[in-house]
Backbone as numpy.savetxt, mean C-alpha at the origin, in Angstrom:
# Nx Ny Nz CAx CAy CAz Cx Cy Cz
-13.53 -8.28 0.29 -12.38 -8.05 -0.55 -11.05 -8.37 0.14
-10.86 -8.04 1.43 -9.59 -8.41 2.05 -9.36 -9.92 2.09
-10.43 -10.71 2.23 -10.26 -12.16 2.22 -9.82 -12.65 0.84
-10.38 -12.07 -0.20 -9.98 -12.44 -1.55 -8.53 -12.06 -1.80
-8.12 -10.91 -1.28 -6.73 -10.48 -1.45 -5.78 -11.41 -0.68
-6.20 -11.88 0.48 -5.38 -12.82 1.25 -5.19 -14.13 0.46
-6.25 -14.58 -0.21 -6.12 -15.78 -1.04 -5.20 -15.56 -2.23
-5.23 -14.35 -2.80 -4.31 -14.05 -3.90 -2.85 -14.09 -3.42
-2.60 -13.53 -2.22 -1.25 -13.57 -1.65 -0.82 -15.02 -1.39
-1.75 -15.86 -0.89 -1.43 -17.25 -0.63 -1.11 -17.99 -1.92
-1.89 -17.73 -2.97 -1.63 -18.35 -4.27 -0.25 -17.97 -4.79
0.10 -16.69 -4.67 1.42 -16.23 -5.11 2.52 -16.90 -4.31
2.31 -17.07 -3.00 3.32 -17.71 -2.15 3.53 -19.16 -2.57
2.46 -19.89 -2.87 2.61 -21.28 -3.29 3.22 -21.39 -4.68
2.86 -20.50 -5.59 3.48 -20.52 -6.92 4.98 -20.27 -6.80
5.38 -19.32 -5.96 6.81 -19.07 -5.75 7.50 -20.28 -5.12
6.80 -21.00 -4.23 7.37 -22.20 -3.61 7.57 -23.29 -4.65
6.55 -23.53 -5.49 6.63 -24.59 -6.49 7.68 -24.30 -7.55
7.91 -23.03 -7.84 8.92 -22.68 -8.83 10.29 -22.43 -8.20
10.46 -22.85 -6.96 11.74 -22.81 -6.23 12.30 -21.40 -6.05
11.41 -20.39 -5.96 11.86 -19.03 -5.72 11.76 -18.65 -4.25
11.07 -19.48 -3.44 10.88 -19.17 -2.03 10.66 -20.47 -1.27
10.69 -20.37 0.05 10.43 -21.53 0.89 8.93 -21.77 1.04
8.60 -22.83 1.78 7.19 -23.17 2.00 6.50 -22.05 2.76
5.30 -21.63 2.33 4.62 -20.52 3.01 4.29 -20.86 4.46
4.54 -19.92 5.34 4.18 -20.08 6.75 2.96 -19.21 7.04
2.16 -19.63 7.99 0.94 -18.93 8.29 1.10 -18.11 9.56
0.38 -17.00 9.62 0.44 -16.12 10.78 -0.29 -16.74 11.95
0.20 -16.49 13.14 -0.46 -16.94 14.34 -1.63 -16.01 14.66
-2.71 -16.57 15.23 -3.85 -15.74 15.62 -3.51 -14.88 16.82
-2.43 -15.21 17.52 -2.01 -14.43 18.69 -1.13 -13.25 18.31
-0.95 -13.06 17.04 -0.11 -11.96 16.57 -0.71 -10.63 16.99
0.10 -9.69 17.39 -0.39 -8.44 17.96 -0.90 -7.45 16.92
-0.62 -7.68 15.65 -1.01 -6.71 14.64 -1.91 -7.38 13.60
-3.03 -6.75 13.31 -3.95 -7.25 12.30 -4.02 -6.24 11.17
-4.21 -6.74 9.95 -4.31 -5.82 8.83 -5.22 -6.41 7.75
-5.76 -5.53 6.93 -6.59 -5.91 5.79 -6.17 -5.04 4.61
-6.08 -5.65 3.45 -5.65 -4.94 2.25 -6.81 -4.84 1.27
-7.06 -3.64 0.80 -8.14 -3.38 -0.15 -7.53 -2.95 -1.49
-7.96 -3.61 -2.57 -7.50 -3.21 -3.89 -8.38 -2.08 -4.41
-8.07 -1.57 -5.58 -8.75 -0.38 -6.09 -10.25 -0.57 -6.31
-10.71 -1.80 -6.48 -12.14 -2.03 -6.67 -12.90 -2.08 -5.34
-12.21 -2.04 -4.22 -12.86 -2.19 -2.92 -12.88 -0.90 -2.09
-12.44 0.20 -2.64 -12.49 1.46 -1.90 -12.72 2.60 -2.89
-13.12 3.73 -2.32 -13.33 4.93 -3.14 -12.61 6.08 -2.44
-11.73 6.74 -3.16 -11.02 7.91 -2.65 -11.40 9.09 -3.52
-12.08 10.05 -2.92 -12.51 11.22 -3.67 -12.45 12.44 -2.76
-11.78 13.46 -3.21 -11.73 14.75 -2.53 -11.22 14.63 -1.09
-10.19 13.78 -0.88 -9.59 13.63 0.44 -10.38 12.77 1.40
-11.41 12.07 0.93 -12.24 11.23 1.78 -12.13 9.79 1.30
-11.99 8.86 2.24 -11.80 7.45 1.92 -12.99 6.65 2.41
-13.62 5.90 1.50 -14.73 5.03 1.84 -14.36 3.62 1.42
-14.41 2.68 2.37 -14.09 1.29 2.09 -15.34 0.56 1.64
-15.17 -0.64 1.07 -16.29 -1.44 0.61 -17.22 -1.77 1.77
-18.51 -1.81 1.48 -19.57 -2.13 2.43 -19.75 -1.07 3.51
-19.23 0.13 3.29 -19.40 1.23 4.24 -20.23 2.32 3.59
-21.16 2.88 4.35 -22.01 3.94 3.82 -21.34 5.31 3.97
-20.62 5.51 5.05 -19.99 6.79 5.35 -18.48 6.69 5.19
-17.82 7.80 4.80 -16.36 7.78 4.71 -15.72 7.68 6.09
-14.50 7.20 6.14 -13.75 7.09 7.39 -13.36 8.47 7.90
-13.34 8.61 9.22 -12.83 9.83 9.83 -11.33 9.62 10.04
-10.53 10.30 9.25 -9.08 10.07 9.24 -8.36 11.37 9.59
-7.33 11.25 10.44 -6.42 12.35 10.71 -5.22 12.12 9.79
-5.11 12.92 8.74 -4.07 12.74 7.74 -2.74 13.25 8.26
-1.68 12.47 8.06 -0.35 12.92 8.46 0.23 13.89 7.44
-0.16 13.72 6.18 0.26 14.63 5.10 -0.68 14.42 3.92
-0.83 15.43 3.10 -1.72 15.28 1.93 -1.05 14.44 0.85
-1.87 13.85 0.01 -1.34 13.11 -1.13 -0.78 14.07 -2.15
0.25 13.68 -2.90 0.79 14.56 -3.94 -0.25 14.83 -5.02
-0.11 15.94 -5.69 -1.02 16.30 -6.78 -0.96 15.25 -7.88
-2.09 14.80 -8.34 -2.16 13.84 -9.42 -1.96 12.40 -9.01
-1.70 12.12 -7.73 -1.51 10.75 -7.27 -2.85 10.13 -6.92
-3.08 8.91 -7.38 -4.29 8.18 -7.04 -3.91 6.89 -6.35
-4.56 6.56 -5.23 -4.22 5.33 -4.50 -4.60 4.08 -5.29
-3.74 3.08 -5.27 -4.03 1.82 -5.93 -4.37 0.73 -4.91
-3.86 0.85 -3.69 -4.11 -0.13 -2.64 -4.21 0.60 -1.30
-5.16 0.15 -0.47 -5.33 0.70 0.88 -5.13 -0.44 1.87
-4.27 -0.24 2.86 -4.06 -1.22 3.92 -4.50 -0.61 5.23
-5.43 -1.28 5.90 -5.92 -0.85 7.20 -5.35 -1.81 8.23
-4.65 -1.28 9.24 -4.01 -2.15 10.23 -4.26 -1.63 11.64
-4.16 -2.55 12.58 -4.34 -2.22 13.99 -3.11 -2.69 14.74
-2.57 -1.84 15.61 -1.40 -2.23 16.38 -1.83 -2.84 17.71
-0.87 -3.24 18.53 -1.17 -3.92 19.79 -1.86 -3.01 20.80
-1.75 -1.69 20.63 -2.42 -0.75 21.54 -3.86 -0.48 21.12
-4.30 -1.06 20.01 -5.67 -0.88 19.56 -5.87 0.31 18.64
-4.78 0.96 18.23 -4.89 2.10 17.30 -4.97 1.60 15.88
-5.75 2.29 15.06 -5.93 1.92 13.67 -5.14 2.86 12.77
-4.55 2.31 11.71 -3.77 3.08 10.76 -4.20 2.73 9.34
-4.16 3.71 8.45 -4.48 3.51 7.05 -3.26 3.90 6.23
-2.82 2.99 5.36 -1.70 3.26 4.46 -2.22 3.24 3.04
-1.87 4.25 2.28 -2.28 4.34 0.88 -1.06 4.13 -0.01
-1.16 3.20 -0.94 -0.11 2.96 -1.90 -0.47 3.72 -3.16
0.38 4.67 -3.54 0.11 5.52 -4.70 1.26 5.42 -5.69
0.92 5.59 -6.94 1.95 5.72 -7.96 2.14 7.20 -8.19
3.29 7.70 -7.81 3.56 9.12 -7.88 3.96 9.51 -9.31
3.58 10.71 -9.67 3.90 11.23 -10.99 5.15 12.08 -10.88
6.21 11.68 -11.59 7.46 12.44 -11.58 7.63 13.03 -12.97
7.71 14.33 -13.01 7.87 15.01 -14.29 9.35 15.05 -14.66
9.64 14.65 -15.88 11.02 14.65 -16.37 11.34 16.01 -16.97
12.46 16.55 -16.58 12.92 17.81 -17.15 13.83 17.49 -18.34
13.74 18.26 -19.39 14.62 18.00 -20.54 16.08 18.23 -20.14
16.92 17.29 -20.51 18.33 17.35 -20.13 19.18 17.18 -21.38
20.19 18.03 -21.49 21.14 17.87 -22.59 22.49 17.57 -21.97
22.95 16.34 -22.17 24.23 15.95 -21.61 24.07 14.73 -20.71
25.10 14.45 -19.95 25.10 13.28 -19.07 24.32 13.58 -17.79
23.66 12.55 -17.28 22.88 12.67 -16.05 23.31 11.57 -15.11
23.53 11.91 -13.85 23.83 10.93 -12.83 22.73 10.95 -11.78
22.37 9.79 -11.28 21.33 9.69 -10.25 21.98 9.19 -8.98
21.69 9.89 -7.88 22.25 9.54 -6.58 21.10 9.21 -5.64
21.07 7.99 -5.13 20.07 7.61 -4.13 20.67 7.89 -2.76
20.26 8.99 -2.17 20.87 9.42 -0.92 20.01 9.15 0.28
20.49 9.57 1.46 19.76 9.39 2.70 18.79 10.51 2.97
19.10 11.71 2.49 18.24 12.86 2.75 17.05 12.92 1.79
17.24 12.49 0.57 16.16 12.50 -0.43 16.18 11.20 -1.19
15.06 10.90 -1.85 14.96 9.65 -2.56 15.98 9.58 -3.70
16.03 10.64 -4.50 17.04 10.69 -5.56 17.35 12.13 -5.90
18.49 12.30 -6.48 18.92 13.65 -6.92 19.55 13.51 -8.28
19.26 14.45 -9.16 19.86 14.43 -10.49 21.09 15.33 -10.51
């Protein structure tokens, strides 16, 4: 699945190049210190705080930095390795934000301390 996702990214890069939205795609060097693989929702299973990638029988042993928000489901998983050989897992989730009923004008402030404030 990560190879298929890499081809999808390459296709998008060339389409953007042909439609004059970006420059010619450049390729990563094999000597690059960081490697990563991206898994879409059909290539992993996340259930009850356990993550299992495609072609794996057992879930990964992960030290979570923080729990996922209630009701959030991962749509993409990126597994990467840094130059020191440590592995990291990033989960892309669509968060559920509940709207409170408001009567009157509302202003939104994108600040440094919080993502937004009403």
